[in-house]
N, C-alpha and C positions, 0 to 999 in steps of 0.2 A: 504494500500500500504506500503510495506517495505521500510524504509529509508536506503540508501546505502552510505557508506563512504569508504575511503581508509583504515583507522585504527580506531578501537574502543578501548578505554582505560577503563577498569573496575577498579574503585577505584581511587579517586582524592585526596588522602592524599599526604604524602611527595613524594613517588616515582612516583605515577600516575600523579600528577600535573606536575612534571618535565618531564615525558615522553610526556604528552600532549603538553607541551611547545616546546620541541625539535622537535617533529614530525610536529607540525603546522608551526614552524619556517622554516622547510625544505620544506614547500609547500604541505604537506599532508592534505587531507580532514579528520579531526579528530572529532570523537564523544567521549566525556568523560562522563561517567556515575558514579554518586556518590549517595549512599543511604542517606546521611545526607546533611547538608548545607556546604558551602565552609569553609575550615579551621576550622572544628568542633573539639569538645573535647571528642568524643566518642571512639577514636581509640588509635593511638600511636604517632600522630604528633601534640602534644599540650603541654602546661605546661610552656611556656614562654622562655625556653632555652634548648639547647642541646649542649654538649661538642663537639668541633672540635679540632683535634690534628693530628700530623703526626708521632710522636714517638710511633708506634703502637704495644703495648705489645701483642695483640692477635696473630699477625703473620706479619713478615716483608713483606710478599707478598702483603699486602694491600697498602703499601706505594706508589707505582706508581699511584694507583687510587686516593689516597689522594692528591698527587701533582697536578693531573688534577682537582680534585674537588675544590681545592683552587683557581685555575684559574677561574673556573666557578662560584664560590661564588662571586668573584670580579666582574665578568661580570654581574651576576644577580643583585648585588647591584647597579652597574652603570646603567643597563637598567631599573631597577624598581625605582630608586631614593629612595630606602628604606634601612634602616639599617637591613639587613638580617643576618649579622654576625658582630662580633667584636673580635679582638685579644686582649687578656688580659695577655698572658703567661699562662703556665700550670705547675703544680707541682705534681709529682707522687711519693708517699711516702710509705715506708714500710721497712721491713727487706731486706737486700741486696739480698737474694735469692728468694724473693717473685716474683710472676708473674708480678705484677704491676711495680716493679723497674727493675728486671733483663730483663723482656721482652721489656721494653721501651729502656733500654740500648742496647739490641741486635738490635732492629730496627734502632735506631739512628746510631749505628756504621755501620750496613749493608748498609745504604743509605747515610752516611756522613751528617746526619742532625745536625744542630747546637744544642748544649745542654750543660748544666752545671751539674756536679755532686756535691751534697752538703751533708755534714754530718749534724747530728741533730742540732749542735750548729750553723752552717751556715744557716740552715733553719730558726731557731728562730731569728737570727740576721737580716736576709733579709726579713722575713715575720713574724712580731711580733705576729700576731694573732694565728700562728701555734705553737703547743707545742708537737712535736713528741717525741716518746720514745727515750732514749739516744742511743740505738743501731740502730735506723732507719737511713736510708739515703734517699736522694731524687734526682730525675732527674728534672731539670727545663728546659722547652722548651718555648722559647720566642714566637714561632709562633702558640701556642695553643690559644684557646678562646672559644667562644660559637656562635651558630646559634640561630636565633629566629624562631621556627618552624611555628607558625601561620603566621608570616609575609612572611616566605619563601613560604609556600603553596599558600597564597594569591597572592604573586608576580608572581609565575609560572602560576597560573590560569589566572590572569589579562593579562599576556603577551601571553598566549596561545589564549585567546579570541581575543586579538588585532591582532593576526596572523590568525584569521579566524576559530578557533576551536569552535565547538558547545558543550557547557557544560550543562548537565542536572542534576539537583539536586533532591533529593527525589526519585531517581530511584533505586529500589531494584532489582538487577539481580536475576531472578528466575532460569535461565539455560543458557548455551551456548553450541553450537555444531559446529563441523567441518563439513562443507558441501561438502568438496572435492574441491570446487572451491573458498573457502573462509570460512567465519564463519557467524553464526547467533546467535544473543543474544536476549533473551526474558526477558522483564521486566514487571512490572505490567501495564505499559501503552502501550506496543507494542512490535514489533519485529524489530530489526535493523540488517543490514548485512554489511559486510566489507570484504576487501581482507585479512586483518590481524587483530589479536586481541592481546592486551597487558593486562595481568591480574596482578593487583597490589592490592591484597585483604587484606593485613594487617592481622588482627586477624581473618578474615573470610576465611583464606586460607584452613583450614580443610574442609570447606563447598564447596568452589568454585574449589578447586584443589585436591579433594579426589582421583582422578584417578592417581595422581603422586605417591601415596603410600609412602610418605616420613615422615609421622608421626610428623608433627609440633605440638608442645605443646604451648598452650596459657597460660600466667601467668599474674596475677594481680600484678602490682607494684604501689608503693606509692611515691609521691613527697611531701616534707615538706618545709614550709617557717617559719623561726624563726626570732624573733625580738632580735638582739644582745643586751646584757646587757649594752654594751658601745655605742649603737646606730649604725644604719646602715652605717653612713658615714665612720666609722672606717674600714669598710669592702669594700669600693668602689674600692680601689687600689689593692685588692688581686688578685691572679691568680685563674683560675679554678683549681680543684684538684681532684685526685683520690688517695685514701689512703687504704692500706691493713694492717691488724694487724697480729699478730703472728699466729692467727688461720686461716688465709687466707681469712677472710671476708673483702669485699671491700665496701667503701662508696665513694661518689663523691659529688661535690658541686661547687658553683659559687660565685663570688663576689656579692656585693650588686649592682644590675643593674636596679632596678625599683624605685629609689628615696628613700627618708628618711622613707617613710611609707610602702615600698614594701617588707621589710624583706630580708632575705638571704636564698636561696634555697639549700637544701641538700637531699640526699636519699641514701638508700642501693642500691648496684649494684648486681643484680641476687639474690634477696631474695624475691621471689614472691610466690604466691599461685596459683595453677592450677585453671583455670576458662574457660569459653567461653564468647564470647561477650554478650550472653543472660543471663548468670548467674553471671557475675562479681558483686561483692559487691562494690559499689561506695562510700560507707560510710567509712571514716577513723576513726578508733576507738581510744579512749584515750590511751589504752595500747600500741598501735602502735606508737603513738606520744611519749610516755614515753621511749619506746625502742630506737627510733631514737635519742631522746635527750641524753640518756645515752651513746650511741655509739659515737656520734659526739663530745660530751664533752671531750672525750679522746684526740682529736686532736685540737679542737677549743673551749677552755673553755669559751671564751667570747661570743660565738655565741648563746648559748642556753638560751635565755630569753623566753618570752611567745611565744606560738605557734600562728601564725597569720592565717594560713590556710594550708590545705593539699588537694591533688587531686590524683586520680588514673589514670593509663594508663595501656596499655597491651604490653607485650613482646610476640613475636611469635618466639619460640625457635626451632632450629633444633637440632638434636642429637649431632652434633659436634660444634654448635654455629657459624658456617659459613653460609653465605647467600645462597640463591638459586636465580640465575639470569641466564636465559638460554632460548633458544628455547625449547618448550615442546617436550620431546623425542618422543611422539606419534602423534604430530600434527604440521606439518611444518608451519601452518598459525598462530600459537599461541606462544606468548612469555610470560614468567612468571617472576615475581620478588616477593619473599616472604622470610619468615624465617630470618628476619634481627636481631633477637636474642639480642635485646637491645643495639646494637652498630651501627645501620645503618644510622641514620639521617645525620651524617656528610658527607655521600656519596651521598646524594640526587641529587645534580646537575650532577654528573658523571654517576650515575645509569640511570638518565633520558636520557643522551646522549647514553649510551649503549643500552637501550631499543629501542631507535629510530633506532640505527644501526641495531639491530637484526630484528626488524619488517620490515625494508626497504630492507636490503641486506642479512639477514641471518647470518651475522658475524660482528665482531667488532675488532678494533685494540687493544682494552684494554684487559689486562690479566684477564680472568674470568674462567679459567679451574677449579679453586678452588670451584666455585659456581655451578658446574654441579649437577643436582638433582640425577643422577644415583648413586652417591657415597653413598646416604642415603637409598637406597631401601633395602639393606640387613642389615642395622644397627638396 
């Protein structure tokens, strides 16, 4: 006998867990299907921390969504009684004309976001661990910080279940189809039907959403944790940061957030290796650690003591590095969220809200025209 629900959510990582929560909270009968365990480390929603910020150098059009996301981060923290995010301030450093700095300034001014502009000397004085090049400048944003991805996913899943959602783990989706009156989803354990389907496939988008024809590329990325030569406590009060050098290469990182033995996390931004979820090399090699140490030493010379550990994750990149969040153009009963291109986690709460809107009413009050999949078909 086929089990029937109002909405099926495929994928319970960052976006899917938020969608399941918002749908269940609105009284929908929700089935969530996840191929791994809750808050797992096999996709893109792990690694202990993700940057949240509002001075958005990628495009000022994201800022309204970020303002709503911040409201929902606070609501999630309150409802879950968990520290799912923390504000530490954020520092964006590089040449004045760099995307990191110029783009952050553009977004801040477009939306009247509070910020401070600092020259290299002011950066060194205010944040002594940082040693920018003399010609670099920085934008400091007090309302930046980080989210805890595993805690966020767990909180959304717990709240979804508390509102009545059925969540099934170890369920690999084999196929889905539009039945004309709804949707049917087949897994290894059975067939499930619903009026609506929300697909949040992460790095499995090329497999589950091949019919969109949008060419999402999966990349292996690496996160690194170093033990500062001056001890982690010296880094506890630092801001999150994104830094771009004269060659346009970006790195990012965090303060010490995991105690005296937890080290300090840093990584390259958009320096990945193409892969698939089945072929990704999850071993981090010594030469990769050396390359990261060499690069981050340029900005934070006291950070690069011994390597404590490193971990891989995956980016799902669209051609223009903007998201895909929309009703499926060929299936009115299907909503999709994918291609978050390495900068999506800060939007998790508001994307969950948008997906619930789209699944239940077919529209949303949030500005998502930028995320229509049709823009990518000819790219």
